[in-house]
Backbone bond lengths (Angstrom), bond angles and torsions (degrees), N, CA, C in turn:
res aa  C-N    CA-C-N  psi(-1)  N-CA   C-N-CA  omega(-1)  CA-C   N-CA-C  phi
1 X - - - 1.436 - - 1.580 111.36 -
2 X 1.171 118.01 159.27 1.465 126.89 -176.33 1.489 111.04 -120.16
3 X 1.439 111.91 134.99 1.494 118.68 -176.35 1.556 100.97 -142.19
4 X 1.378 111.40 144.71 1.396 112.43 176.98 1.547 113.47 -60.16
5 X 1.382 121.08 150.74 1.434 118.85 -179.66 1.560 114.52 -56.35
6 X 1.252 115.41 -35.15 1.441 119.77 -179.69 1.547 109.60 -64.24
7 X 1.316 115.46 -37.73 1.473 119.81 175.05 1.441 110.20 -64.11
8 X 1.297 115.78 -46.96 1.497 119.19 179.61 1.433 115.54 -51.85
9 X 1.387 116.38 -33.37 1.432 123.35 -175.70 1.572 105.47 -67.24
10 X 1.257 118.35 -28.99 1.517 117.25 178.77 1.448 111.69 -59.76
11 X 1.397 118.81 -24.50 1.452 118.30 177.99 1.594 111.72 -62.46
12 X 1.303 111.10 -36.01 1.454 114.95 -177.32 1.524 108.38 -67.95
13 X 1.269 117.84 -42.69 1.497 121.22 -179.93 1.591 106.71 -63.70
14 X 1.307 115.77 -45.79 1.389 113.93 -178.49 1.546 114.65 -62.50
15 X 1.394 115.40 -41.02 1.519 124.13 174.84 1.492 107.86 -55.26
16 X 1.340 120.63 -41.83 1.358 122.41 -173.28 1.518 113.43 -70.03
17 X 1.335 110.22 -41.46 1.564 115.27 171.39 1.493 114.26 -60.16
18 X 1.352 113.04 -43.41 1.415 115.65 -176.73 1.657 113.42 -66.55
19 X 1.337 109.65 -38.17 1.450 112.59 -177.96 1.571 106.62 -66.65
20 X 1.288 119.71 -35.85 1.451 123.51 -176.82 1.511 105.34 -66.43
21 X 1.433 118.04 -44.75 1.390 125.45 -175.11 1.593 107.65 -64.50
22 X 1.314 120.45 -35.37 1.453 127.16 179.83 1.496 110.85 -68.32
23 X 1.454 113.29 -41.02 1.489 121.14 -178.96 1.550 106.76 -64.58
24 X 1.368 116.72 -42.46 1.460 117.92 179.84 1.440 112.90 -66.45
25 X 1.499 118.15 -43.21 1.276 118.06 177.40 1.543 118.67 -62.03
26 X 1.363 114.67 -31.21 1.554 120.89 169.76 1.506 109.07 -62.24
27 X 1.285 114.04 -41.98 1.573 115.69 -176.71 1.589 106.91 -64.36
28 X 1.244 116.02 -41.16 1.522 119.20 176.34 1.463 115.62 -61.35
29 X 1.416 112.53 -49.59 1.488 120.53 -175.49 1.555 110.92 -69.49
30 X 1.233 111.29 -29.35 1.604 112.77 -178.90 1.498 116.43 -94.53
31 X 1.410 115.28 12.11 1.409 119.81 178.72 1.509 111.88 -69.92
32 X 1.348 119.52 136.85 1.472 122.77 -175.37 1.435 112.04 -49.58
33 X 1.342 124.96 -30.80 1.418 126.58 -175.61 1.530 112.55 -52.77
34 X 1.375 117.59 -33.70 1.511 120.81 -179.74 1.551 110.14 -61.81
35 X 1.192 111.74 -43.73 1.508 114.43 179.98 1.472 111.83 -71.04
36 X 1.338 120.03 -36.42 1.377 121.94 171.61 1.571 115.84 -58.43
37 X 1.278 111.39 -46.68 1.453 118.99 178.98 1.608 114.17 -65.30
38 X 1.432 114.18 -34.03 1.414 118.17 174.05 1.614 111.75 -67.34
39 X 1.258 114.09 -37.40 1.531 120.57 178.56 1.520 106.96 -63.68
40 X 1.408 115.58 -52.27 1.406 121.43 -179.77 1.525 113.07 -58.85
41 X 1.267 115.36 -38.47 1.533 119.16 179.16 1.571 108.59 -66.88
42 X 1.253 115.19 -41.81 1.431 119.08 178.41 1.388 110.23 -63.12
43 X 1.337 124.61 -44.80 1.558 127.76 175.97 1.585 110.38 -60.82
44 X 1.240 111.41 -36.97 1.480 115.61 -176.44 1.576 108.47 -69.02
45 X 1.348 115.10 -48.23 1.436 119.73 176.73 1.616 110.67 -56.19
46 X 1.239 114.28 -46.76 1.512 120.10 -179.60 1.597 110.26 -55.17
47 X 1.444 111.43 -44.26 1.438 118.08 178.77 1.497 109.42 -64.18
48 X 1.264 122.84 -48.19 1.493 127.29 177.00 1.455 109.37 -50.01
49 X 1.201 118.44 -53.03 1.511 120.97 178.79 1.425 114.41 -62.83
50 X 1.328 119.92 -40.40 1.472 124.49 177.62 1.538 108.76 -65.92
51 X 1.309 116.56 -40.73 1.525 123.28 -177.80 1.520 105.73 -61.62
52 X 1.351 118.98 -44.27 1.477 121.22 178.68 1.504 112.06 -57.67
53 X 1.326 116.44 -47.44 1.422 123.86 177.96 1.533 110.81 -64.12
54 X 1.399 116.64 -41.04 1.442 116.11 177.95 1.520 115.57 -68.01
55 X 1.408 116.39 -31.75 1.552 119.90 176.92 1.577 103.33 -67.03
56 X 1.244 123.43 -45.00 1.431 125.38 177.14 1.538 112.00 -53.82
57 X 1.321 118.20 -44.53 1.466 123.29 175.33 1.450 112.83 -64.90
58 X 1.338 120.79 -36.75 1.444 123.61 177.48 1.543 106.63 -67.78
59 X 1.299 118.33 -44.58 1.470 119.77 179.79 1.539 108.47 -61.00
60 X 1.274 121.68 -37.77 1.514 120.05 176.94 1.499 109.52 -65.32
61 X 1.348 115.86 -46.47 1.442 118.78 179.20 1.609 113.83 -53.44
62 X 1.333 109.52 -49.52 1.476 118.29 -178.82 1.483 111.13 -59.34
63 X 1.258 117.06 -39.17 1.501 121.18 179.78 1.588 108.99 -70.35
64 X 1.400 114.85 -38.77 1.359 114.44 175.52 1.502 117.02 -63.35
65 X 1.363 111.24 -42.54 1.647 116.71 176.13 1.479 107.58 -64.00
66 X 1.219 121.63 -40.50 1.470 122.32 -179.48 1.525 109.10 -62.66
67 X 1.228 119.49 -44.52 1.438 126.07 179.76 1.541 110.74 -59.86
68 X 1.350 114.62 -49.35 1.479 120.90 177.00 1.462 111.59 -57.97
69 X 1.395 116.19 -47.16 1.536 118.39 -177.82 1.590 108.75 -61.29
70 X 1.374 111.28 -38.96 1.530 109.38 179.86 1.417 114.86 -66.94
71 X 1.430 119.61 -30.81 1.444 126.52 175.27 1.412 109.56 -63.36
72 X 1.435 116.27 -44.85 1.461 121.96 -175.22 1.576 107.08 -64.14
73 X 1.189 116.33 -47.22 1.451 124.51 -172.21 1.736 103.40 -60.73
74 X 1.265 110.53 -45.13 1.473 117.01 179.61 1.479 112.94 -59.01
75 X 1.334 113.78 -53.89 1.431 121.88 -174.57 1.576 110.30 -64.91
76 X 1.312 112.82 -39.98 1.542 118.45 -178.45 1.445 109.03 -69.33
77 X 1.328 119.09 -37.36 1.549 118.23 175.18 1.452 114.97 -65.74
78 X 1.351 114.76 -39.38 1.330 122.21 -178.40 1.560 110.56 -67.12
79 X 1.290 118.43 -47.77 1.483 122.05 174.90 1.505 113.13 -61.20
80 X 1.321 119.28 -43.60 1.411 119.45 175.78 1.440 116.17 -66.38
81 X 1.337 118.54 -30.59 1.564 124.94 169.91 1.524 107.45 -59.50
82 X 1.294 113.81 -56.40 1.583 116.80 -179.70 1.398 118.60 -58.02
83 X 1.424 111.91 -46.87 1.437 117.29 173.40 1.384 117.44 -57.30
84 X 1.330 117.48 -40.21 1.426 118.70 177.99 1.461 117.55 -70.67
85 X 1.351 115.63 -28.93 1.548 120.87 173.98 1.453 108.26 -64.93
86 X 1.376 117.94 -43.62 1.571 119.19 176.56 1.399 110.90 -62.42
87 X 1.303 119.65 -43.51 1.460 119.52 -175.47 1.545 112.27 -72.23
88 X 1.257 118.51 -20.83 1.417 123.77 176.79 1.467 113.66 -91.20
89 X 1.297 117.57 -0.26 1.470 124.42 179.97 1.571 111.95 65.98
90 X 1.328 109.86 28.08 1.510 113.34 179.52 1.510 117.16 -83.76
91 X 1.284 116.30 -3.20 1.458 123.23 -173.88 1.461 109.99 -108.09
92 X 1.301 117.21 134.08 1.487 117.45 179.62 1.569 108.19 -69.37
93 X 1.303 108.75 148.52 1.451 116.87 -169.84 1.555 112.96 -54.82
94 X 1.382 118.02 -33.22 1.389 121.59 -177.43 1.575 112.60 -65.64
95 X 1.404 111.79 -27.89 1.467 122.27 -178.08 1.464 113.18 -87.15
96 X 1.306 120.26 -16.70 1.523 119.54 -174.03 1.532 110.38 -61.22
97 X 1.325 120.32 -50.32 1.414 119.08 -179.40 1.507 115.64 -58.95
98 X 1.304 120.30 -46.74 1.473 118.70 172.76 1.531 116.80 -59.82
99 X 1.311 108.43 -32.68 1.600 114.78 -179.38 1.557 106.81 -69.73
100 X 1.344 112.74 -34.37 1.482 111.01 -172.27 1.572 105.53 -78.28
101 X 1.297 114.07 -34.62 1.491 115.07 171.13 1.443 115.73 -55.81
102 X 1.431 115.01 -41.11 1.444 120.57 175.69 1.580 111.78 -62.00
103 X 1.275 115.79 -41.22 1.482 120.81 -178.36 1.510 108.17 -68.07
104 X 1.345 120.38 -34.19 1.444 120.93 -178.38 1.485 107.71 -72.93
105 X 1.342 120.49 -33.85 1.489 122.70 173.39 1.394 114.26 -66.58
106 X 1.380 114.50 -35.39 1.454 114.48 177.10 1.405 117.63 -76.62
107 X 1.370 116.89 -15.14 1.469 123.07 174.52 1.567 106.63 -81.05
108 X 1.170 116.73 -38.35 1.522 120.84 173.27 1.538 109.20 -56.37
109 X 1.340 106.11 -51.25 1.487 117.94 -175.19 1.622 109.19 -57.34
110 X 1.296 115.16 -47.86 1.511 120.97 173.53 1.439 112.64 -57.74
111 X 1.335 120.19 -34.16 1.472 122.60 -177.98 1.562 105.27 -70.19
112 X 1.260 115.34 -45.34 1.559 117.23 -179.72 1.510 113.79 -62.66
113 X 1.381 112.09 -40.45 1.440 122.52 -178.89 1.574 109.11 -62.88
114 X 1.384 112.29 -42.87 1.536 116.42 179.05 1.483 110.21 -61.91
115 X 1.417 119.20 -39.88 1.327 120.34 178.04 1.532 114.41 -67.49
116 X 1.304 117.19 -36.73 1.437 124.60 178.92 1.632 105.53 -65.18
117 X 1.301 111.70 -43.89 1.496 118.75 -174.31 1.582 108.63 -67.39
118 X 1.315 119.00 -38.86 1.392 119.82 174.04 1.492 113.13 -65.54
119 X 1.247 118.40 -44.74 1.509 121.77 -178.08 1.604 104.69 -65.42
120 X 1.228 120.83 -44.53 1.390 121.57 -177.73 1.538 114.70 -67.63
121 X 1.300 116.60 -33.40 1.465 119.63 174.10 1.551 108.31 -72.37
122 X 1.259 120.94 -36.50 1.469 119.89 171.95 1.416 112.76 -60.52
123 X 1.337 121.60 -43.80 1.430 124.56 178.16 1.549 108.60 -61.74
124 X 1.269 119.26 -39.92 1.468 128.69 -177.94 1.573 107.04 -60.21
125 X 1.345 108.44 -53.72 1.508 114.70 -179.37 1.547 112.49 -58.21
126 X 1.415 113.79 -42.26 1.419 117.07 -178.14 1.509 114.44 -61.04
127 X 1.473 109.66 -39.20 1.440 116.98 -172.60 1.611 105.65 -75.62
128 X 1.227 116.21 -35.95 1.510 116.96 171.20 1.466 114.16 -59.91
129 X 1.289 117.27 -43.63 1.458 122.78 -176.30 1.599 107.06 -65.90
130 X 1.347 115.84 -38.00 1.485 120.70 -178.25 1.555 108.60 -69.56
131 X 1.356 116.88 -39.09 1.491 115.51 171.52 1.486 115.34 -66.23
132 X 1.259 118.65 -43.31 1.435 119.35 169.15 1.570 117.02 -52.11
133 X 1.279 111.91 -37.92 1.465 115.95 -178.76 1.669 109.68 -74.77
134 X 1.247 110.01 -28.19 1.482 117.59 172.98 1.543 114.06 -67.29
135 X 1.360 108.55 -43.60 1.463 111.69 176.60 1.474 111.93 -64.10
136 X 1.325 116.39 -41.18 1.582 119.99 -179.39 1.482 108.64 -63.24
137 X 1.319 115.12 -38.90 1.479 114.45 -179.04 1.513 112.70 -66.30
138 X 1.398 112.86 -38.51 1.457 117.72 177.08 1.542 116.01 -62.83
139 X 1.387 112.57 -33.75 1.439 119.68 173.92 1.575 109.79 -63.56
140 X 1.404 112.30 -47.42 1.399 114.43 -179.25 1.538 115.49 -65.75
141 X 1.273 118.91 -27.91 1.505 127.23 177.26 1.462 104.33 -67.57
142 X 1.426 116.68 -47.34 1.518 116.99 -179.80 1.433 111.47 -63.12
143 X 1.308 120.20 -35.04 1.516 122.41 178.61 1.606 107.54 -65.40
144 X 1.293 114.13 -41.59 1.462 117.03 -177.03 1.551 108.93 -67.27
145 X 1.345 114.67 -37.76 1.554 117.57 179.57 1.600 107.87 -60.71
146 X 1.324 118.31 -44.30 1.441 120.37 -179.99 1.411 116.21 -65.74
147 X 1.449 112.11 -35.33 1.563 119.69 178.57 1.499 103.56 -67.65
148 X 1.342 122.60 -44.59 1.394 123.38 -178.00 1.550 112.00 -60.97
149 X 1.272 112.28 -42.02 1.511 115.95 -179.57 1.512 112.82 -68.09
150 X 1.306 115.17 -34.20 1.394 119.49 174.26 1.548 113.28 -63.97
151 X 1.295 114.74 -43.22 1.581 116.97 179.92 1.492 104.03 -69.06
152 X 1.273 122.82 -37.17 1.516 119.65 179.77 1.413 111.99 -59.51
153 X 1.431 115.80 -45.18 1.482 123.92 -178.38 1.528 105.61 -60.46
154 X 1.365 115.52 -47.28 1.546 114.24 -175.75 1.584 110.92 -66.59
155 X 1.382 112.85 -44.24 1.497 113.40 179.07 1.521 112.10 -63.07
156 X 1.257 116.66 -37.96 1.505 118.47 -173.18 1.586 113.87 -85.63
157 X 1.322 113.75 -0.09 1.472 118.19 -174.66 1.539 115.07 -54.25
158 X 1.352 120.27 -42.42 1.418 117.52 176.04 1.562 114.84 -74.94
159 X 1.321 112.52 -32.62 1.458 119.32 177.39 1.574 106.48 -62.24
160 X 1.228 117.49 -52.10 1.485 123.80 -177.24 1.588 110.39 -55.58
161 X 1.387 111.49 -43.21 1.449 119.05 -179.30 1.640 108.78 -64.59
162 X 1.295 115.32 -49.46 1.459 121.84 178.12 1.639 109.22 -60.02
163 X 1.309 120.01 -38.12 1.428 116.42 176.00 1.331 117.45 -70.92
164 X 1.398 118.38 -26.22 1.453 116.15 180.00 1.562 108.24 -81.43
165 X 1.336 113.43 -27.90 1.514 117.18 176.11 1.526 111.98 -65.55
166 X 1.446 113.48 -43.76 1.345 121.52 175.05 1.545 112.91 -54.18
167 X 1.316 113.02 -47.55 1.459 117.44 -175.07 1.533 111.39 -68.76
168 X 1.431 117.54 -28.93 1.394 119.87 171.57 1.523 111.18 -62.91
169 X 1.393 114.56 -51.55 1.329 121.04 179.62 1.520 113.69 -58.89
170 X 1.294 120.42 -38.47 1.436 127.67 178.04 1.572 110.80 -60.46
171 X 1.276 109.11 -46.11 1.570 111.43 -179.30 1.377 111.17 -67.47
172 X 1.419 120.87 -37.31 1.362 122.05 179.65 1.595 115.35 -63.56
173 X 1.402 105.55 -37.06 1.550 112.68 -176.97 1.514 108.31 -74.04
174 X 1.318 117.67 -39.26 1.505 122.25 -174.41 1.638 102.80 -65.35
175 X 1.279 115.99 -36.37 1.484 116.21 -179.35 1.523 114.06 -59.49
176 X 1.340 116.76 -22.45 1.488 122.81 -178.39 1.570 110.40 -85.81
177 X 1.389 114.42 -15.23 1.455 116.46 -178.25 1.478 114.74 -63.28
178 X 1.343 123.51 141.84 1.457 125.71 174.09 1.440 106.19 -70.55
179 X 1.382 114.12 158.11 1.380 122.31 -178.03 1.520 112.49 -53.54
180 X 1.316 124.30 131.06 1.427 126.46 176.94 1.491 117.28 98.91
181 X 1.365 113.97 -24.92 1.493 115.87 -166.67 1.494 105.83 -77.73
182 X 1.299 122.28 -38.38 1.503 122.17 177.96 1.511 110.18 -56.91
183 X 1.305 118.76 -39.21 1.505 123.79 -176.78 1.591 102.76 -69.57
184 X 1.279 125.50 -41.62 1.421 117.29 175.47 1.434 119.03 -65.13
185 X 1.383 110.40 -32.52 1.509 115.87 177.70 1.614 109.60 -67.92
186 X 1.363 113.82 -43.02 1.491 113.69 179.08 1.424 113.52 -64.44
187 X 1.331 120.52 -34.82 1.404 120.42 -178.53 1.583 106.75 -68.41
188 X 1.247 119.00 -41.41 1.466 119.71 177.32 1.557 113.79 -64.17
189 X 1.287 115.52 -34.41 1.441 117.45 176.10 1.535 110.69 -68.57
190 X 1.255 114.59 -39.67 1.523 121.15 177.01 1.591 112.99 -61.56
191 X 1.213 115.87 -29.48 1.532 124.70 178.46 1.534 111.41 -86.74
192 X 1.357 114.32 -36.71 1.397 110.32 -169.69 1.563 114.97 -136.29
193 X 1.436 117.41 6.03 1.355 121.85 175.01 1.536 110.91 61.12
194 X 1.461 114.46 -132.42 1.499 112.90 -175.09 1.517 114.81 -74.74
195 X 1.311 120.57 0.95 1.385 122.74 173.28 1.534 112.55 -100.41
196 X 1.284 117.72 18.05 1.476 122.54 -177.16 1.362 116.20 -59.36
197 X 1.483 115.74 -35.73 1.428 118.21 -179.97 1.495 110.30 -118.53
198 X 1.385 111.54 134.30 1.592 118.61 -177.72 1.541 101.85 -114.37
199 X 1.410 110.18 130.75 1.513 113.44 173.22 1.442 107.39 -98.07
200 X 1.244 122.03 134.90 1.493 131.06 175.60 1.513 103.87 -117.83
201 X 1.304 116.91 111.67 1.460 121.24 -179.57 1.569 110.69 -113.69
202 X 1.425 109.34 112.72 1.390 117.67 -175.13 1.543 114.61 52.73
203 X 1.291 111.78 41.54 1.441 125.17 173.23 1.408 113.16 86.91
204 X 1.362 125.20 2.31 1.432 127.21 -179.45 1.433 110.35 -114.41
205 X 1.396 117.32 140.71 1.447 124.66 179.90 1.547 106.26 -77.52
206 X 1.315 117.52 125.09 1.547 119.65 -172.18 1.554 102.46 -120.04
207 X 1.267 124.86 -10.63 1.390 129.64 179.70 1.490 108.35 -68.76
208 X 1.478 122.18 117.01 1.421 121.55 176.84 1.514 112.39 -54.72
209 X 1.300 114.51 137.77 1.443 118.96 173.68 1.616 116.07 84.18
210 X 1.316 110.12 -10.16 1.540 115.46 -179.16 1.485 112.17 -94.09
211 X 1.354 122.18 155.13 1.368 126.42 -179.53 1.540 106.32 -152.85
212 X 1.365 107.97 137.39 1.603 115.86 174.31 1.443 107.50 -133.74
213 X 1.346 118.12 140.09 1.399 127.10 -177.96 1.544 106.21 -66.75
214 X 1.300 116.97 162.96 1.583 118.99 176.36 1.505 107.31 -63.55
215 X 1.262 122.04 -38.25 1.491 123.61 -174.99 1.623 107.18 -67.51
216 X 1.298 116.63 -32.99 1.405 117.94 -179.60 1.514 110.69 -76.25
217 X 1.373 114.27 -38.72 1.364 119.83 179.37 1.596 108.57 -58.41
218 X 1.252 112.21 -40.02 1.433 119.30 -176.12 1.581 107.52 -68.65
219 X 1.332 115.99 -40.27 1.458 122.98 176.24 1.587 108.95 -58.44
220 X 1.246 115.73 -46.37 1.504 124.92 -179.74 1.605 107.24 -63.39
221 X 1.281 119.20 -37.46 1.457 121.95 179.43 1.582 110.80 -68.33
222 X 1.221 115.16 -34.74 1.464 122.31 -172.68 1.523 110.24 -85.64
223 X 1.398 117.55 -18.70 1.468 117.08 -173.67 1.503 110.02 -74.76
224 X 1.384 117.09 146.72 1.402 118.75 -179.71 1.509 113.20 -57.19
225 X 1.295 120.02 146.27 1.500 123.85 -179.05 1.539 116.94 -53.88
226 X 1.334 111.33 -29.96 1.549 116.38 -176.44 1.547 109.36 -90.91
227 X 1.244 122.94 1.14 1.425 126.75 -173.13 1.575 107.51 -85.02
228 X 1.206 116.35 127.54 1.495 118.99 172.20 1.517 106.60 -76.97
229 X 1.242 116.58 107.42 1.478 118.87 -173.30 1.534 110.23 -90.11
230 X 1.261 115.19 129.31 1.557 124.29 178.71 1.517 104.94 -109.67
231 X 1.281 117.27 128.81 1.521 123.09 164.66 1.519 109.60 -48.38
232 X 1.386 121.59 146.03 1.427 124.78 -175.32 1.424 105.95 -73.27
233 X 1.297 121.39 -47.78 1.520 117.73 -167.31 1.606 112.76 -95.48
234 X 1.210 115.92 -30.26 1.563 118.20 -174.10 1.474 114.10 -103.90
235 X 1.289 116.87 -13.61 1.531 121.05 -178.43 1.510 110.81 58.60
236 X 1.329 117.76 50.42 1.471 128.02 172.48 1.571 101.79 -101.42
237 X 1.464 112.16 147.61 1.375 118.58 179.39 1.564 106.38 -93.85
238 X 1.377 114.93 136.99 1.330 123.79 179.57 1.578 111.92 -102.44
239 X 1.308 118.08 119.83 1.475 120.74 -177.29 1.584 102.25 -105.70
240 X 1.285 121.99 127.10 1.393 125.88 178.40 1.439 112.11 -93.58
241 X 1.397 122.68 128.23 1.403 121.47 170.43 1.460 111.97 -127.43
242 X 1.376 113.81 -179.21 1.473 116.44 179.54 1.408 106.89 -152.46
């Protein structure tokens, strides 16, 4: 395709804007806040998983306590019933001694159950306290996340402002491009990134990181001024200046 030399110069301006925008984007993406947020997110995920497990442990403890309480009520009721029958002389004399033995065993059983109940309630209390601590830590992590985001916003204020200005300038510049030129530029960028455009000034490559062979430089020199010159192997656009 052919474009007037003055239009080809627009490619250099656009490439300069895009390189600056890329540098600013790198500054933003490499800010330490991103690593901090990843670490906080990892901790929050670990806490969520631990809280699920802790909730299950609490449910187990609650079932255990409820079962022990039911057993205590059952044994207590049975003991009271048997003791009442003896006190009301409702038990034949031959059955009194066996029943007293049964009552003694139930008393021992109640003592064991009370110890088990105390231990289970202590475990339940500890599990609930651990879950509360997890919730508190999760709240603290959420606060740290918001604080990190606020610091990032403050640190990146000037960067964001410049990026918005660059975007405005880019849109205004692209609006001056002749039909088809921005498509050629986009294709070159897709192929070569920041090295999409090579400036050759008075026959010398001046773009950092770019290189053309003597044969290609000669081909560039001989090409018509309005020809959009593409390098043979890399499909970079060469803009000639003087």
